[in-house]
C-alpha positions as CSV (number, residue, x, y, z in Angstrom):
1,X,-6.4,-4.4,41.9
2,X,-10.2,-3.8,41.6
3,X,-12.2,-5.0,38.6
4,X,-12.6,-1.5,37.2
5,X,-8.9,-0.8,37.6
6,X,-8.0,-4.0,35.8
7,X,-10.3,-3.3,32.8
8,X,-9.1,0.3,32.6
9,X,-5.5,-0.8,32.5
10,X,-6.2,-3.3,29.7
11,X,-8.3,-0.7,27.8
12,X,-5.1,1.5,27.8
13,X,-2.6,-1.1,26.7
14,X,-4.9,-3.3,24.4
15,X,-5.0,-0.8,21.4
16,X,-1.2,-0.9,20.6
17,X,-1.3,-4.7,20.8
18,X,-4.3,-4.9,18.6
19,X,-2.7,-2.6,16.1
20,X,0.5,-4.7,16.1
21,X,-1.5,-7.9,15.6
22,X,-3.7,-6.4,12.8
23,X,-1.0,-4.6,10.8
24,X,2.1,-6.6,11.5
25,X,1.5,-10.1,12.8
26,X,-1.5,-10.9,10.6
27,X,0.2,-9.7,7.3
28,X,3.4,-11.5,8.3
29,X,1.4,-14.7,8.8
30,X,-0.2,-14.3,5.4
31,X,3.1,-13.9,3.7
32,X,4.5,-16.9,5.7
33,X,1.6,-19.0,4.4
34,X,2.1,-17.9,0.8
35,X,5.7,-18.8,1.0
36,X,4.7,-22.4,1.7
37,X,2.6,-22.6,-1.4
38,X,3.5,-23.1,-5.1
39,X,3.2,-20.7,-8.0
40,X,0.1,-21.3,-10.2
41,X,-1.5,-19.8,-13.3
42,X,-4.6,-18.4,-11.3
43,X,-5.8,-15.5,-9.3
44,X,-4.2,-15.2,-6.9
45,X,-1.1,-16.7,-8.5
46,X,-0.5,-19.5,-6.0
47,X,-2.0,-22.8,-4.9
48,X,-4.2,-23.0,-1.9
49,X,-2.3,-23.8,1.3
50,X,-5.1,-26.2,2.4
51,X,-7.6,-28.1,0.3
52,X,-10.3,-30.6,0.8
53,X,-9.3,-34.3,0.2
54,X,-10.7,-37.8,0.9
55,X,-9.5,-37.6,4.5
56,X,-10.8,-34.0,5.0
57,X,-8.7,-30.9,5.1
58,X,-5.3,-31.6,3.7
59,X,-2.2,-29.3,3.8
60,X,-0.4,-28.5,0.5
61,X,2.6,-26.8,2.3
62,X,6.0,-27.2,0.7
63,X,9.5,-26.0,1.5
64,X,10.5,-25.9,-2.1
65,X,10.7,-22.1,-2.3
66,X,13.2,-22.1,0.6
67,X,15.3,-24.7,-1.0
68,X,15.4,-22.6,-4.2
69,X,16.5,-19.6,-2.1
70,X,19.4,-21.6,-0.7
71,X,20.5,-22.4,-4.2
72,X,20.1,-19.1,-6.0
73,X,19.7,-16.1,-3.6
74,X,22.7,-16.4,-1.3
75,X,24.7,-13.8,-3.3
76,X,21.8,-11.4,-3.1
77,X,21.5,-11.7,0.7
78,X,25.3,-11.5,1.0
79,X,25.4,-8.3,-1.1
80,X,22.6,-6.7,0.8
81,X,24.2,-7.4,4.2
82,X,27.5,-6.1,2.9
83,X,26.1,-2.9,1.5
84,X,23.9,-2.2,4.5
85,X,26.7,-2.9,7.0
86,X,29.1,-0.6,5.1
87,X,26.5,2.1,4.7
88,X,25.7,1.9,8.5
89,X,29.4,2.2,9.4
90,X,30.0,5.2,7.2
91,X,26.8,6.8,8.4
92,X,28.1,6.4,12.0
93,X,31.5,7.9,11.1
94,X,29.9,10.8,9.4
95,X,26.8,11.3,11.5
96,X,28.5,11.1,15.0
97,X,30.6,14.3,14.6
98,X,27.6,16.1,13.1
99,X,25.3,15.0,15.9
100,X,28.0,15.9,18.5
101,X,28.5,19.4,17.0
102,X,24.8,20.0,17.0
103,X,24.4,18.9,20.6
104,X,27.3,21.2,21.6
105,X,26.1,24.2,19.6
106,X,24.3,27.1,21.3
107,X,20.7,26.4,22.1
108,X,19.5,29.0,19.4
109,X,21.5,27.2,16.7
110,X,20.2,23.7,17.4
111,X,16.8,23.8,15.9
112,X,18.0,25.4,12.6
113,X,20.8,22.8,12.3
114,X,18.3,20.0,12.9
115,X,16.1,21.5,10.3
116,X,19.0,21.4,7.8
117,X,19.4,17.7,8.6
118,X,15.8,16.8,7.9
119,X,15.5,19.2,4.9
120,X,16.2,16.5,2.3
121,X,13.0,14.7,3.4
122,X,11.0,17.5,1.9
123,X,12.0,16.1,-1.6
124,X,11.2,12.7,-2.9
125,X,13.9,10.1,-2.6
126,X,13.5,9.2,-6.3
127,X,14.3,12.9,-7.3
128,X,17.3,12.9,-5.0
129,X,18.6,9.7,-6.5
130,X,18.2,11.1,-10.0
131,X,20.2,14.1,-8.8
132,X,23.0,11.8,-7.8
133,X,22.8,10.3,-11.3
134,X,23.4,13.7,-12.8
135,X,26.4,14.3,-10.4
136,X,28.1,11.0,-10.8
137,X,27.8,10.2,-14.5
138,X,30.8,10.6,-16.8
139,X,29.6,14.0,-18.0
140,X,28.2,15.0,-14.7
141,X,29.0,17.7,-12.3
142,X,31.7,16.0,-10.3
143,X,33.7,14.7,-13.3
144,X,33.5,18.2,-14.8
145,X,34.7,19.8,-11.6
146,X,37.7,17.4,-11.3
147,X,38.7,18.0,-14.9
148,X,38.4,21.8,-14.5
149,X,40.6,21.6,-11.5
150,X,43.2,19.5,-13.5
151,X,42.9,16.5,-11.2
152,X,41.9,14.1,-14.0
153,X,42.4,13.9,-17.7
154,X,39.5,11.5,-18.5
155,X,36.2,11.0,-16.8
156,X,36.1,8.5,-13.8
157,X,33.5,5.8,-13.7
158,X,31.6,6.8,-10.5
159,X,28.2,5.4,-11.3
160,X,26.8,1.9,-11.8
161,X,29.2,0.3,-9.4
162,X,29.6,-0.4,-5.7
163,X,30.8,3.2,-5.0
164,X,27.6,4.9,-6.3
165,X,25.4,2.4,-4.3
166,X,27.2,3.0,-1.1
167,X,27.1,6.8,-1.7
168,X,23.4,6.7,-2.3
169,X,22.7,4.6,0.8
170,X,24.8,6.8,3.0
171,X,23.1,10.0,1.6
172,X,19.6,8.6,1.8
173,X,19.8,7.3,5.4
174,X,22.3,9.6,7.1
175,X,19.6,11.6,8.9
176,X,18.3,8.5,10.5
177,X,21.7,8.1,12.1
178,X,22.1,11.8,13.1
179,X,18.7,12.2,14.9
180,X,19.0,9.4,17.4
181,X,22.6,10.3,18.1
182,X,21.7,13.9,18.7
183,X,18.9,12.8,21.1
184,X,21.4,10.7,23.1
185,X,24.2,13.3,23.1
186,X,21.9,16.3,23.9
187,X,20.8,14.5,27.2
188,X,24.3,13.9,28.3
189,X,25.2,15.2,31.7
190,X,28.0,17.8,31.2
191,X,29.1,17.5,34.8
192,X,30.4,14.0,34.1
193,X,32.7,15.3,31.4
194,X,33.9,18.1,33.7
195,X,34.5,15.6,36.5
196,X,36.7,13.5,34.1
197,X,38.6,16.6,33.2
198,X,39.1,17.5,36.9
199,X,40.5,14.0,37.4
200,X,43.1,14.7,34.7
201,X,41.5,13.0,31.7
202,X,42.4,14.6,28.4
203,X,39.6,15.5,26.0
204,X,40.1,12.4,23.9
205,X,40.2,10.1,27.0
206,X,37.1,11.8,28.4
207,X,35.3,11.2,25.1
208,X,36.2,7.5,25.0
209,X,35.5,6.8,28.7
210,X,32.5,9.0,29.3
211,X,30.8,10.4,26.2
212,X,31.0,7.4,23.9
213,X,29.7,4.8,26.4
214,X,26.8,7.0,27.4
215,X,25.8,7.6,23.7
216,X,25.8,3.9,22.9
217,X,21.9,3.8,23.0
218,X,21.8,6.4,20.3
219,X,24.4,4.6,18.3
220,X,22.4,1.4,18.5
221,X,19.1,3.1,17.6
222,X,20.7,4.9,14.7
223,X,22.5,1.8,13.4
224,X,19.1,0.0,13.5
225,X,17.3,2.7,11.7
226,X,19.9,2.7,9.0
227,X,20.7,-1.0,8.6
228,X,17.2,-2.4,8.4
229,X,15.8,-0.3,5.6
230,X,19.2,-0.3,3.8
231,X,19.3,-4.1,3.5
232,X,15.9,-4.1,1.7
233,X,16.5,-0.9,-0.4
234,X,15.4,-1.1,-4.0
235,X,15.4,2.3,-5.6
236,X,19.0,3.3,-4.8
237,X,20.7,0.0,-6.0
238,X,18.4,-0.2,-9.1
239,X,19.1,3.3,-10.3
240,X,22.7,3.9,-9.0
241,X,24.0,0.3,-9.2
242,X,22.8,-0.7,-12.6
243,X,21.7,-4.1,-13.9
244,X,24.6,-6.0,-12.3
245,X,23.9,-4.9,-8.7
246,X,22.0,-7.6,-7.0
247,X,20.2,-7.0,-3.7
248,X,17.2,-8.5,-1.9
249,X,14.9,-5.6,-2.8
250,X,15.7,-6.2,-6.5
251,X,15.0,-9.9,-6.1
252,X,11.7,-9.2,-4.5
253,X,10.7,-6.8,-7.2
254,X,11.6,-9.4,-10.0
255,X,9.8,-12.2,-8.3
256,X,6.6,-10.3,-7.6
257,X,6.2,-8.2,-10.7
258,X,8.4,-9.8,-13.5
259,X,8.1,-13.4,-12.7
260,X,4.7,-13.1,-10.9
261,X,6.0,-15.8,-8.5
262,X,4.4,-14.7,-5.2
263,X,5.4,-17.9,-3.2
264,X,9.1,-17.3,-4.1
265,X,8.9,-13.7,-3.3
266,X,7.2,-14.4,0.0
267,X,9.9,-16.9,0.9
268,X,12.6,-14.3,0.1
269,X,10.8,-11.8,2.4
270,X,10.5,-14.3,5.2
271,X,14.2,-15.2,5.1
272,X,15.0,-11.5,5.2
273,X,12.7,-11.1,8.3
274,X,14.6,-14.0,9.9
275,X,18.0,-12.4,9.2
276,X,17.0,-9.1,10.6
277,X,15.8,-10.7,13.9
278,X,19.4,-11.1,15.1
279,X,20.5,-7.4,14.9
280,X,17.1,-6.4,16.4
281,X,17.8,-8.6,19.5
282,X,21.3,-7.2,19.8
283,X,20.2,-3.6,19.6
284,X,17.4,-4.4,22.1
285,X,20.1,-5.8,24.5
286,X,22.3,-2.7,24.1
287,X,19.4,-0.4,24.7
288,X,18.4,-2.3,27.8
289,X,21.9,-2.0,29.2
290,X,22.0,1.7,28.4
291,X,18.8,2.3,30.4
292,X,20.0,0.2,33.3
293,X,23.3,2.1,33.4
């Protein structure tokens, strides 16, 4: 490769890496550094990571914040993982048939159906969550409809519990599951399904042996797009879950804004990043296998 070709190649691939370093790796390094400091009554509200001492530059790093996380935040991480996993599974169960139906719809219908999928994004998530409060509260639309139909005699508690949190997460992140699934299913070679049918496979067997394996990259991408933001969600559990619903997003808010304990909040965020690394690696492996297949 000539010198000009070498520099032209690097000029094309360097901007994404520079963007990643400037807006992801550098802020992540800053947060990691703050997590090793201690809270202080100053501006910014934490002690310096390094200071000048008799022997020159000395480190003030401490793992105290991570020790406190192990003592008091395990339940928040467990709740967040449970809510996010359940919401991801329900989004897959609901989103796969929808994506499959859109991918099998006539070409003239596909764009309007996709438009309906992304239509909720035209409204703020906060407004949509408040709408769910109006629907699920004891005097809300759903309870009134059930009482009018004679199915219940007294209002059912549908809000400020696990049910309302999961409903909110599924509603908020369902489009993120449908769109990757549609992209994977719409590119499926129909001749493979026809070949399976010609060989005697019933529709269910053809789906399990042909369609589902070929759509796994879309399943993995959709699960990633739902699980990662759901595990750190703050608005939905705070408004629909009430004061007793504890998730990582709520802990971060309390440490940053209520307690003004930036080192503890930074440590909570770094542990969350470490937890999310495992599913990212798993999804990357699944996507690589799908591309190689």
